[in-house]
C-alpha positions as CSV (number, residue, x, y, z in Angstrom):
1,M,0.9,5.8,-29.5
2,L,4.4,4.8,-30.7
3,L,5.9,5.5,-27.3
4,S,3.2,3.5,-25.6
5,F,3.8,0.5,-27.9
6,L,7.6,0.7,-27.3
7,R,7.1,0.9,-23.6
8,S,4.8,-2.1,-23.6
9,R,7.2,-4.1,-25.7
10,R,10.1,-3.2,-23.4
11,R,8.1,-4.2,-20.3
12,H,7.2,-7.5,-21.9
13,A,10.8,-8.2,-22.6
14,I,11.8,-7.4,-19.0
15,A,9.0,-9.6,-17.6
16,E,10.2,-12.5,-19.8
17,Q,13.6,-12.6,-18.2
18,P,14.3,-15.4,-15.7
19,F,13.5,-14.5,-12.1
20,P,16.7,-14.6,-10.1
21,P,16.8,-17.5,-7.6
22,A,18.1,-15.3,-4.8
23,W,14.9,-13.2,-5.1
24,H,12.8,-16.3,-4.4
25,D,14.6,-16.7,-1.1
26,I,14.0,-13.0,-0.3
27,L,10.3,-13.4,-0.9
28,R,10.1,-16.5,1.2
29,R,11.9,-14.8,4.1
30,G,10.4,-11.3,3.9
31,V,6.9,-11.3,2.4
32,K,4.6,-13.6,4.3
33,P,1.5,-12.9,2.1
34,W,3.5,-14.3,-0.9
35,E,2.7,-17.8,0.6
36,W,-1.0,-17.1,0.0
37,L,-0.7,-16.6,-3.8
38,D,-1.7,-19.4,-6.2
39,V,0.6,-20.3,-9.1
40,A,-0.9,-17.8,-11.6
41,E,-0.9,-15.0,-9.1
42,A,2.7,-15.6,-8.1
43,E,3.8,-15.6,-11.7
44,A,1.9,-12.4,-12.4
45,C,3.6,-10.8,-9.4
46,R,7.1,-12.0,-10.4
47,R,6.6,-10.3,-13.8
48,W,5.3,-7.1,-12.2
49,I,8.3,-7.0,-9.8
50,A,10.8,-7.3,-12.6
51,V,9.3,-4.4,-14.5
52,F,8.9,-2.3,-11.4
53,L,12.5,-2.8,-10.3
54,A,13.7,-1.9,-13.8
55,E,11.8,1.3,-13.9
56,K,11.9,2.8,-10.4
57,R,15.0,4.3,-8.7
58,F,15.7,3.3,-5.1
59,E,17.8,5.6,-2.9
60,G,19.1,4.8,0.5
61,C,18.9,7.6,3.1
62,G,20.5,8.1,6.5
63,G,23.2,5.6,5.7
64,L,21.0,2.7,4.5
65,V,22.4,0.6,1.7
66,V,19.8,-0.4,-0.8
67,S,20.2,-4.2,-1.3
68,D,18.2,-6.6,-3.4
69,E,16.4,-7.5,-0.2
70,V,15.2,-3.9,0.2
71,R,14.2,-3.6,-3.4
72,V,12.5,-6.9,-3.7
73,C,10.6,-6.8,-0.4
74,I,9.1,-3.4,-1.3
75,A,8.3,-4.4,-4.9
76,A,6.7,-7.7,-3.9
77,Q,4.3,-6.0,-1.4
78,A,3.4,-3.5,-4.1
79,A,2.9,-6.2,-6.7
80,I,0.4,-8.0,-4.5
81,V,-1.8,-4.9,-4.1
82,A,-1.5,-4.3,-7.9
83,L,-2.7,-7.8,-8.8
84,G,-6.1,-6.7,-9.8
85,L,-5.0,-3.5,-11.6
86,D,-4.1,-4.9,-15.0
87,G,-1.1,-3.1,-16.5
88,E,-0.8,-0.6,-13.7
89,W,2.9,0.2,-12.8
90,F,2.2,3.5,-11.1
91,D,4.1,5.6,-13.7
92,S,3.9,8.7,-11.6
93,L,6.2,7.1,-9.0
94,K,9.8,7.7,-10.1
95,S,11.9,7.1,-6.9
96,L,11.6,5.4,-3.5
97,L,13.6,6.8,-0.6
98,V,14.3,4.2,2.0
99,Y,15.3,5.1,5.5
100,P,17.0,2.9,8.2
101,G,14.2,3.7,10.7
102,D,11.4,6.2,11.3
103,Y,12.6,9.5,10.0
104,L,12.0,13.1,11.2
105,V,10.6,16.0,9.2
106,P,10.4,19.6,10.3
107,R,7.0,21.0,11.3
108,T,6.0,24.5,12.3
109,T,2.8,26.2,13.5
110,P,2.1,29.9,14.0
111,L,1.6,31.1,17.6
112,A,-1.2,33.5,18.6
113,G,1.2,36.2,19.9
114,G,3.5,36.1,16.9
115,G,6.3,33.8,15.9
116,E,6.0,30.1,15.4
117,L,6.5,26.8,17.1
118,A,8.9,24.4,15.4
119,W,9.5,20.7,16.0
120,Q,10.5,17.4,14.4
121,E,7.8,14.9,13.6
122,A,8.5,11.2,13.2
123,R,7.2,9.6,10.0
124,I,7.2,6.0,8.7
125,G,6.2,6.8,5.1
126,E,5.1,9.5,2.7
127,T,4.1,9.9,-0.9
128,W,4.9,13.2,-2.6
129,S,3.2,14.6,-5.7
130,G,6.6,15.1,-7.4
131,G,7.0,11.4,-7.9
132,S,8.8,10.2,-4.8
133,M,7.8,7.9,-1.9
134,A,9.6,7.7,1.4
135,L,9.6,4.5,3.5
136,S,11.0,3.3,6.8
137,W,12.8,0.0,6.1
138,P,12.0,-1.6,9.5
139,R,8.3,-0.8,9.0
140,V,8.5,-2.3,5.5
141,M,9.9,-5.5,7.1
142,D,7.2,-5.5,9.8
143,G,4.5,-5.3,7.1
144,G,6.0,-7.9,4.9
145,R,6.4,-10.4,7.8
146,L,3.0,-9.6,9.3
147,R,4.6,-8.5,12.5
148,D,2.4,-5.4,13.0
149,G,-1.2,-6.7,12.9
150,P,-3.1,-5.3,9.9
151,R,-0.6,-2.5,9.3
152,S,1.6,-2.1,6.2
153,V,3.4,1.1,5.2
154,V,3.8,-0.2,1.7
155,V,0.1,-0.9,1.2
156,H,-0.7,2.4,2.8
157,E,1.5,4.5,0.4
158,F,0.4,2.6,-2.7
159,A,-3.2,3.2,-1.6
160,H,-2.4,6.9,-1.9
161,L,-1.0,6.3,-5.4
162,L,-4.2,4.4,-6.4
163,D,-6.3,7.3,-4.9
164,A,-4.3,9.8,-7.1
165,L,-4.8,8.0,-10.4
166,D,-8.0,9.9,-11.2
167,G,-6.2,13.2,-10.6
168,D,-7.4,13.9,-7.0
169,I,-6.2,12.5,-3.7
170,D,-9.5,12.5,-2.0
171,G,-10.1,9.0,-0.6
172,V,-12.0,7.9,-3.7
173,P,-10.1,5.5,-6.0
174,P,-10.7,5.5,-9.8
175,L,-14.1,3.9,-10.4
176,P,-16.5,3.6,-13.4
177,P,-19.3,6.2,-13.2
178,R,-21.8,3.5,-12.5
179,D,-19.9,2.5,-9.3
180,R,-18.9,6.0,-8.0
181,A,-22.2,6.9,-6.4
182,A,-22.4,3.6,-4.6
183,W,-18.8,4.0,-3.4
184,L,-19.4,7.5,-2.0
185,A,-22.5,6.4,-0.1
186,G,-21.0,3.2,1.2
187,I,-17.7,4.7,2.3
188,A,-19.4,7.5,4.2
189,A,-21.5,4.9,6.0
190,A,-18.4,2.9,6.8
191,Q,-16.7,6.0,8.2
192,E,-19.7,6.6,10.4
193,R,-19.6,3.1,11.8
194,F,-15.9,3.4,12.4
195,A,-16.3,6.7,14.2
196,A,-19.1,5.3,16.3
197,A,-17.0,2.3,17.3
198,L,-14.2,4.7,18.4
199,D,-16.6,6.9,20.4
200,E,-18.0,3.8,22.2
201,G,-14.6,2.3,22.9
202,R,-15.3,-0.8,20.8
203,T,-12.6,-2.8,19.0
204,T,-12.0,-1.8,15.4
205,A,-10.4,-3.7,12.6
206,F,-7.7,-1.1,12.0
207,D,-5.9,1.9,13.5
208,D,-7.7,5.0,14.6
209,Y,-5.4,7.1,12.3
210,A,-8.1,6.2,9.7
211,A,-10.3,8.9,11.3
212,E,-7.9,11.7,10.3
213,S,-9.5,12.2,6.8
214,D,-11.2,10.5,3.9
215,V,-7.8,10.0,2.3
216,E,-6.3,8.2,5.4
217,F,-9.5,6.2,5.9
218,F,-9.1,4.6,2.5
219,A,-5.3,4.0,3.0
220,V,-5.6,2.5,6.5
221,A,-8.6,0.3,5.6
222,S,-6.7,-0.9,2.6
223,E,-3.8,-2.0,4.9
224,C,-6.2,-4.3,6.7
225,F,-7.9,-5.4,3.5
226,F,-4.6,-7.0,2.3
227,Q,-2.8,-7.8,5.6
228,D,-5.8,-9.4,7.4
229,P,-8.8,-9.6,5.1
230,H,-10.8,-12.0,7.4
231,R,-10.5,-9.5,10.2
232,L,-11.8,-6.6,8.1
233,A,-14.7,-8.7,6.7
234,R,-15.6,-9.8,10.2
235,H,-15.7,-6.2,11.5
236,D,-17.3,-4.6,8.4
237,A,-18.4,-6.8,5.5
238,E,-19.8,-3.8,3.6
239,L,-16.4,-2.0,3.7
240,Y,-14.6,-5.1,2.6
241,T,-16.9,-5.3,-0.4
242,L,-16.2,-1.7,-1.3
243,L,-12.4,-2.3,-1.1
244,R,-12.9,-5.4,-3.4
245,L,-14.4,-3.0,-5.9
246,A,-11.5,-0.5,-5.5
247,W,-8.7,-3.0,-5.7
248,R,-10.4,-5.5,-8.1
249,Q,-9.3,-8.5,-6.1
250,D,-10.4,-10.6,-3.1
251,P,-7.5,-11.3,-0.7
252,K,-9.9,-13.1,1.7
253,R,-10.1,-15.9,-0.9
254,R,-6.5,-16.7,-0.5
255,A,-5.6,-15.7,3.1
256,P,-5.7,-18.4,5.7
257,V,-8.7,-18.1,8.1
258,R,-6.4,-18.8,11.1
259,L,-4.8,-15.4,10.6
260,A,-7.9,-13.7,11.9
261,R,-8.0,-16.0,14.9
262,E,-4.4,-15.3,15.9
263,R,-5.0,-11.5,16.3
């Protein structure tokens, strides 16, 4: 109880510090959805960013130098997704590893006749149970500047963190018992609609990587929910409503309608 009180007081003190003017310029250049926030939302995000940056460790990998631009662009995108999660700073996350591009990880698979096949697989982001998150910096920039349609590696990885808050990474975010049954039925139906659209060659709101698993479906759909909410609502209004329940906010209310028309 005492530690919780002291941490809350420390966070309040950090949030009260003036927001550096240079960070405002970074937000203006690098985080397009920031323009959609109203005054109260922007202030809540600024306070969240200050605490997040004070508590998380950023590490540059592959020669990348972690600048304020790197730190603030990542933190700002995370702050927007956390807007409805009052007091949630994702305490399980301790460090963020930022790469200068897509990075390679070793993969192996056993062969039928013995031995194994080894290769390098490209990744753009990962979240590990030990408290670390890896991100490709160019992909962070693409998401922040809305250069990659409804995709955002930051939103994707923070969706995994939200998913894990109830102890299981299973594609089901923390929900009150009264909402869990409705979520499970609704998300299963949304996955069926998505799979049918893929089978029939119809346009979908988001990437077919969502079909990999329940976990990835939640994360990929969440990308579209924040990056292009009108697009998601147009393609699947029921799924949009479910994600409003999960994230406790309504980005369609603030995003410009023209965004959907430009896709």
